[in-house]
N, C-alpha and C positions, 0 to 999 in steps of 0.2 A: 164386345163392348162398343164397337163402331156404330156410327149412325147408320141406320138402315130402316126402310119403311116396314111397317107392319103389314100383315095380310089385309087388314082393313084399309090401309092406305093404298094398297094395290087396287082394290075395288074403286076407291075414290079416283085414282089416277087413270085407270084403264077401263072403267065401267063396271057396273053391277054384274056380279057372277064371274068376274075375271079371276077372283081368288079361288072360287070353286073349280074353275077350269085348270088353274095352276096346280091345285092339289090333285085333281083328277089325273093330270099328266104324270105327276110324281108317283101316284099309286099305280097307274098303268105301267110305268117303267118297272116298278117292283114286281108286278104281276108278270110282265113280259120276261123278266129274268128268272122267274120261278119255273119249276118243272110242271106246274099245274096249267092245264090248257082247257079247263072246264069253262065253257062259254057262259054258263049260268052265274058263275062267280064273277066273271068279267062284266056281265050286265049289271051286277050289284055294286060295282065300283063307283058309278056315278052317284048312287044314293049315299054311299059311304062318304064320298068326297064332299057332298053338300053338307052332311051332318058334321063332318070333321072340320071343314073350313069355317063353319059358323062357331065351332067351339074354340078354335085356335086363332081367331081373327086378330087378337091382341098381341100375338107373338111376331117378332121380326122375321122377315123372309130369310135372313141369314141363319137364324136359329132353326127354322124349319128345314132349310137346305142341309144344315149340319145333321139334324135328326134323320132325314131321309138318306143321307150319305152313310151315316153310321148304321142305320137299319139295313141298308143294302149290303153293307160290309159284314153283316151278321152279328153286330154287337148286341142287339137287343132281343132278337128272336132267333134262336138257333134253328127253328124249323120253318123259316119263312119260305123255303123252297116249295112247300106244299101250299102256301098262300091262303090267307084268310084276312080280309080287310080289318076285321075286329081286332086282330092281334096287333095291327099297326097302331090303332088307337090306344090299346092297353099299353103297348111299349112306350108310346109318347108320354102318356100321363103317369104311368107307374115306374118307368125307368129313366126316360130322358129328362123329364122335368126335375126330379130329385137330383139327378146328376148335374144338370144345368145350374140348379140353385147352389149346389156345393161349389161348382166352378166359379160362379159369380161371387160367392162368399169369399173364396180364396183371393180372387182379384181385388175385391173391396178391402179385405184385411191388409193386403200388400200396399194398396194405395194409401190407406189410413196410416200405416207404419211409415211410408215414405213422407207423407205430409207432416207427421209428428216429428220425424228425424230432421226434416227440412226446417221446421219452426224452432227446433232446439239448437240450431247452429248459432254459435256465439254465446250460448247459455252455459253457465257453470253451476255446479252444486254449491250449497252453503259451505260445505267443508272445503271445497276448492277456494271459495272466496276468502274464508278465514286464513287459509294457508298463504294466499297471495297478499292479504293484508299484513300478516306477520312479516313476510319477506319485504314488503314495502317499508314497514317500520324500521327494518334493519338496513334500509338504504338500497335495496335491489331496484335498479333503474327500470328493468323490464316490468317488475311488479307494480311500480309506481305508475308507469305508462298504462298498464292494464286497468288500473283503478280510476284513471282520469276519464271524465265524461267526454264522449265524442263531440266534436265541434260541428 
């Protein structure tokens, strides 16, 4: 939820194709940690990085770093050791994004509840008001004080 530049902002700040190079480095790191050493696949990583970077340019770098970290940890693709760049894209869009949306939804619901609870401070229900009013009519000084308008 923190402020962080998007991949598109990365290009704006560091020059055109910087985002593609960033993605390329991330995917190369995944390839390097896999058991696959097929140079043909390694050569295709640049093409994948260009396509993937253009598709994810609106996402924050922090989100992409989280995805690559989780992917490398084996959360999204149990067979990444054999390496296929297309599986990275599938994992991002079909697994990470729905998970990310659920996580953001949980955070937003908590924030909404906190705002709602914060705005309710000092509020009482109608039933509580009637009870306080009855107590005030009976001479309860605390109830009388509660019913007085603040100055």
